[in-house]
N, CA, C and O atoms as a GROMACS GRO file, in nm:
protein
  256
    1UNK      N    1   2.208  15.688   4.758
    1UNK     CA    2   2.268  15.569   4.817
    1UNK      C    3   2.412  15.555   4.767
    1UNK      O    4   2.439  15.567   4.648
    2UNK      N    5   2.501  15.531   4.857
    2UNK     CA    6   2.642  15.519   4.821
    2UNK      C    7   2.674  15.381   4.766
    2UNK      O    8   2.602  15.284   4.789
    3UNK      N    9   2.783  15.374   4.693
    3UNK     CA   10   2.828  15.248   4.635
    3UNK      C   11   2.929  15.182   4.728
    3UNK      O   12   3.012  15.250   4.788
    4UNK      N   13   2.922  15.050   4.739
    4UNK     CA   14   3.015  14.974   4.822
    4UNK      C   15   3.142  14.936   4.747
    4UNK      O   16   3.232  14.876   4.804
    5UNK      N   17   3.150  14.971   4.619
    5UNK     CA   18   3.258  14.922   4.533
    5UNK      C   19   3.397  14.965   4.580
    5UNK      O   20   3.488  14.882   4.582
    6UNK      N   21   3.415  15.089   4.616
    6UNK     CA   22   3.548  15.137   4.657
    6UNK      C   23   3.598  15.062   4.781
    6UNK      O   24   3.714  15.018   4.785
    7UNK      N   25   3.512  15.047   4.881
    7UNK     CA   26   3.550  14.974   5.002
    7UNK      C   27   3.577  14.827   4.970
    7UNK      O   28   3.671  14.767   5.022
    8UNK      N   29   3.495  14.770   4.884
    8UNK     CA   30   3.510  14.631   4.846
    8UNK      C   31   3.643  14.607   4.776
    8UNK      O   32   3.714  14.511   4.808
    9UNK      N   33   3.678  14.692   4.682
    9UNK     CA   34   3.804  14.677   4.609
    9UNK      C   35   3.924  14.691   4.703
    9UNK      O   36   4.024  14.621   4.687
   10UNK      N   37   3.913  14.781   4.801
   10UNK     CA   38   4.022  14.798   4.898
   10UNK      C   39   4.040  14.669   4.979
   10UNK      O   40   4.153  14.627   5.004
   11UNK      N   41   3.930  14.608   5.021
   11UNK     CA   42   3.938  14.482   5.096
   11UNK      C   43   3.997  14.369   5.010
   11UNK      O   44   4.076  14.289   5.058
   12UNK      N   45   3.957  14.365   4.883
   12UNK     CA   46   4.009  14.262   4.792
   12UNK      C   47   4.160  14.278   4.772
   12UNK      O   48   4.233  14.179   4.776
   13UNK      N   49   4.205  14.400   4.750
   13UNK     CA   50   4.348  14.425   4.730
   13UNK      C   51   4.428  14.390   4.856
   13UNK      O   52   4.536  14.332   4.847
   14UNK      N   53   4.374  14.425   4.972
   14UNK     CA   54   4.442  14.396   5.098
   14UNK      C   55   4.458  14.245   5.120
   14UNK      O   56   4.555  14.199   5.181
   15UNK      N   57   4.361  14.168   5.068
   15UNK     CA   58   4.364  14.022   5.084
   15UNK      C   59   4.448  13.953   4.977
   15UNK      O   60   4.463  13.831   4.979
   16UNK      N   61   4.504  14.031   4.885
   16UNK     CA   62   4.590  13.972   4.782
   16UNK      C   63   4.520  13.943   4.651
   16UNK      O   64   4.582  13.891   4.558
   17UNK      N   65   4.392  13.976   4.642
   17UNK     CA   66   4.320  13.958   4.515
   17UNK      C   67   4.372  14.060   4.415
   17UNK      O   68   4.423  14.166   4.452
   18UNK      N   69   4.357  14.026   4.287
   18UNK     CA   70   4.408  14.119   4.186
   18UNK      C   71   4.310  14.135   4.070
   18UNK      O   72   4.237  14.042   4.034
   19UNK      N   73   4.310  14.256   4.014
   19UNK     CA   74   4.231  14.285   3.895
   19UNK      C   75   4.296  14.213   3.778
   19UNK      O   76   4.418  14.221   3.761
   20UNK      N   77   4.217  14.143   3.698
   20UNK     CA   78   4.271  14.071   3.583
   20UNK      C   79   4.241  14.142   3.452
   20UNK      O   80   4.331  14.164   3.370
   21UNK      N   81   4.114  14.177   3.432
   21UNK     CA   82   4.077  14.240   3.305
   21UNK      C   83   3.939  14.304   3.316
   21UNK      O   84   3.865  14.282   3.412
   22UNK      N   85   3.908  14.384   3.216
   22UNK     CA   86   3.775  14.443   3.207
   22UNK      C   87   3.679  14.337   3.154
   22UNK      O   88   3.713  14.264   3.061
   23UNK      N   89   3.562  14.329   3.211
   23UNK     CA   90   3.461  14.234   3.165
   23UNK      C   91   3.360  14.304   3.076
   23UNK      O   92   3.386  14.412   3.024
   24UNK      N   93   3.245  14.240   3.059
   24UNK     CA   94   3.139  14.300   2.978
   24UNK      C   95   3.074  14.416   3.053
   24UNK      O   96   3.056  14.410   3.175
   25UNK      N   97   3.041  14.519   2.980
   25UNK     CA   98   2.975  14.635   3.041
   25UNK      C   99   3.064  14.703   3.142
   25UNK      O  100   3.180  14.735   3.112
   26UNK      N  101   3.011  14.726   3.261
   26UNK     CA  102   3.087  14.795   3.365
   26UNK      C  103   3.140  14.699   3.471
   26UNK      O  104   3.162  14.739   3.586
   27UNK      N  105   3.161  14.574   3.434
   27UNK     CA  106   3.215  14.474   3.527
   27UNK      C  107   3.365  14.455   3.507
   27UNK      O  108   3.417  14.472   3.397
   28UNK      N  109   3.432  14.421   3.615
   28UNK     CA  110   3.574  14.386   3.611
   28UNK      C  111   3.587  14.241   3.654
   28UNK      O  112   3.506  14.191   3.733
   29UNK      N  113   3.688  14.173   3.603
   29UNK     CA  114   3.715  14.035   3.642
   29UNK      C  115   3.835  14.037   3.736
   29UNK      O  116   3.942  14.088   3.701
   30UNK      N  117   3.817  13.981   3.855
   30UNK     CA  118   3.922  13.973   3.957
   30UNK      C  119   3.956  13.828   3.983
   30UNK      O  120   3.877  13.738   3.954
   31UNK      N  121   4.076  13.805   4.037
   31UNK     CA  122   4.122  13.671   4.073
   31UNK      C  123   4.156  13.667   4.221
   31UNK      O  124   4.220  13.759   4.273
   32UNK      N  125   4.114  13.560   4.289
   32UNK     CA  126   4.144  13.541   4.431
   32UNK      C  127   4.245  13.429   4.448
   32UNK      O  128   4.220  13.317   4.403
   33UNK      N  129   4.360  13.456   4.511
   33UNK     CA  130   4.457  13.349   4.539
   33UNK      C  131   4.408  13.255   4.650
   33UNK      O  132   4.462  13.145   4.665
   34UNK      N  133   4.308  13.296   4.726
   34UNK     CA  134   4.254  13.214   4.834
   34UNK      C  135   4.170  13.100   4.777
   34UNK      O  136   4.189  12.984   4.811
   35UNK      N  137   4.075  13.135   4.689
   35UNK     CA  138   3.986  13.035   4.630
   35UNK      C  139   4.034  12.988   4.493
   35UNK      O  140   3.985  12.889   4.439
   36UNK      N  141   4.130  13.061   4.437
   36UNK     CA  142   4.184  13.033   4.303
   36UNK      C  143   4.076  13.034   4.195
   36UNK      O  144   4.078  12.953   4.102
   37UNK      N  145   3.983  13.128   4.208
   37UNK     CA  146   3.881  13.145   4.105
   37UNK      C  147   3.875  13.291   4.060
   37UNK      O  148   3.922  13.381   4.130
   38UNK      N  149   3.817  13.312   3.943
   38UNK     CA  150   3.793  13.446   3.891
   38UNK      C  151   3.647  13.481   3.919
   38UNK      O  152   3.560  13.394   3.913
   39UNK      N  153   3.620  13.607   3.949
   39UNK     CA  154   3.484  13.649   3.980
   39UNK      C  155   3.463  13.793   3.933
   39UNK      O  156   3.558  13.871   3.928
   40UNK      N  157   3.338  13.827   3.899
   40UNK     CA  158   3.309  13.963   3.850
   40UNK      C  159   3.284  14.060   3.965
   40UNK      O  160   3.229  14.022   4.069
   41UNK      N  161   3.324  14.184   3.944
   41UNK     CA  162   3.295  14.291   4.039
   41UNK      C  163   3.232  14.405   3.959
   41UNK      O  164   3.293  14.457   3.866
   42UNK      N  165   3.110  14.442   3.997
   42UNK     CA  166   3.038  14.551   3.930
   42UNK      C  167   3.098  14.685   3.972
   42UNK      O  168   3.154  14.697   4.081
   43UNK      N  169   3.087  14.785   3.886
   43UNK     CA  170   3.145  14.915   3.919
   43UNK      C  171   3.058  14.997   4.014
   43UNK      O  172   3.107  15.093   4.073
   44UNK      N  173   2.931  14.960   4.030
   44UNK     CA  174   2.842  15.035   4.120
   44UNK      C  175   2.758  14.937   4.201
   44UNK      O  176   2.642  14.911   4.169
   45UNK      N  177   2.818  14.882   4.306
   45UNK     CA  178   2.746  14.787   4.392
   45UNK      C  179   2.671  14.866   4.498
   45UNK      O  180   2.733  14.930   4.584
   46UNK      N  181   2.539  14.863   4.492
   46UNK     CA  182   2.455  14.940   4.585
   46UNK      C  183   2.403  14.854   4.701
   46UNK      O  184   2.357  14.909   4.801
   47UNK      N  185   2.408  14.723   4.687
   47UNK     CA  186   2.354  14.633   4.789
   47UNK      C  187   2.465  14.571   4.874
   47UNK      O  188   2.565  14.522   4.821
   48UNK      N  189   2.445  14.574   5.004
   48UNK     CA  190   2.544  14.511   5.093
   48UNK      C  191   2.546  14.360   5.073
   48UNK      O  192   2.649  14.295   5.093
   49UNK      N  193   2.432  14.304   5.033
   49UNK     CA  194   2.425  14.160   5.008
   49UNK      C  195   2.511  14.121   4.888
   49UNK      O  196   2.579  14.018   4.890
   50UNK      N  197   2.509  14.203   4.786
   50UNK     CA  198   2.593  14.178   4.667
   50UNK      C  199   2.740  14.192   4.703
   50UNK      O  200   2.823  14.111   4.661
   51UNK      N  201   2.773  14.294   4.781
   51UNK     CA  202   2.912  14.316   4.823
   51UNK      C  203   2.962  14.196   4.904
   51UNK      O  204   3.075  14.150   4.884
   52UNK      N  205   2.880  14.146   4.996
   52UNK     CA  206   2.918  14.029   5.076
   52UNK      C  207   2.929  13.904   4.991
   52UNK      O  208   3.012  13.817   5.019
   53UNK      N  209   2.847  13.892   4.887
   53UNK     CA  210   2.854  13.777   4.797
   53UNK      C  211   2.986  13.776   4.720
   53UNK      O  212   3.044  13.670   4.697
   54UNK      N  213   3.033  13.895   4.682
   54UNK     CA  214   3.163  13.904   4.614
   54UNK      C  215   3.274  13.862   4.710
   54UNK      O  216   3.365  13.790   4.671
   55UNK      N  217   3.267  13.908   4.834
   55UNK     CA  218   3.367  13.869   4.934
   55UNK      C  219   3.367  13.718   4.954
   55UNK      O  220   3.473  13.657   4.969
   56UNK      N  221   3.249  13.657   4.954
   56UNK     CA  222   3.239  13.511   4.970
   56UNK      C  223   3.308  13.440   4.854
   56UNK      O  224   3.377  13.340   4.875
   57UNK      N  225   3.288  13.490   4.732
   57UNK     CA  226   3.354  13.430   4.615
   57UNK      C  227   3.505  13.440   4.626
   57UNK      O  228   3.578  13.354   4.578
   58UNK      N  229   3.551  13.548   4.690
   58UNK     CA  230   3.695  13.569   4.707
   58UNK      C  231   3.751  13.490   4.825
   58UNK      O  232   3.873  13.485   4.844
   59UNK      N  233   3.664  13.427   4.904
   59UNK     CA  234   3.709  13.350   5.020
   59UNK      C  235   3.729  13.434   5.144
   59UNK      O  236   3.804  13.395   5.234
   60UNK      N  237   3.664  13.548   5.151
   60UNK     CA  238   3.677  13.640   5.264
   60UNK      C  239   3.548  13.644   5.345
   60UNK      O  240   3.441  13.613   5.293
   61UNK      N  241   3.557  13.681   5.475
   61UNK     CA  242   3.436  13.690   5.557
   61UNK      C  243   3.353  13.814   5.521
   61UNK      O  244   3.404  13.907   5.460
   62UNK      N  245   3.225  13.813   5.562
   62UNK     CA  246   3.136  13.927   5.539
   62UNK      C  247   3.193  14.051   5.609
   62UNK      O  248   3.247  14.042   5.719
   63UNK      N  249   3.179  14.166   5.544
   63UNK     CA  250   3.226  14.292   5.603
   63UNK      C  251   3.118  14.400   5.603
   63UNK      O  252   3.134  14.501   5.671
   64UNK      N  253   3.010  14.380   5.529
   64UNK     CA  254   2.909  14.485   5.514
   64UNK      C  255   2.776  14.446   5.574
   64UNK      O  256   2.681  14.524   5.570
   0.00000   0.00000   0.00000
């Protein structure tokens, strides 16, 4: 099963979101200028539901 992480990060960068710092374990902390919140992004997202949940936190529509 492929990971959605690469596609997800590309969508986040295109929307103006930015990587802030490394989180615990294999998570990264990102910031969204749309919602003005920080949210975690796992390095190996295997579920489309999880990928869409991250997009929702960033203020973006579902893509997966």
